C-alpha angles and dihedrals in degrees: 000000000000091000091053091051091049091050091049092049091048091048090054090053093054096037095245136111121268088246092057093047090048090051090051091048088063088063096056117118115243094240099031112133116238092242093055093042095052091059096039090050088054089052091051095046093047093052106034100088104170107012111255120227117267110273093010121142089244092057092045090051093049093048091045093051090047089054092046089054095045092046090050094048100040104026103028095240120162128211136184112300096250092052093047092048092053094046093048091047090053091048094052110136097020108130108215118197125194098016113153118251112231135188111224125218089248091055092049092050091048091054092051092050092055 
């Protein structure tokens, strides 16, 4: 009963049904920090449309792109330009709080050249 109430409250926060939030919860990584998950779940729910079947290529692609985006934002990972472009396009409008600010190698090299 408490879990159902928590799911309903969470659904209200993200503007989705409890069923949709519950579906997304099944995609959470075992060691994924709450802060990262909250934003990645938003990415998933914004981009899911009609829910793909478990194990389908569509679901694998959605989950992969959500991880690409989260890894880029929170860990500073970089991916091929086409992949980054797609992930960033899908994440448009997601307001991330508390993401670390990193200096890239390219930014460091540009400072040295000045």
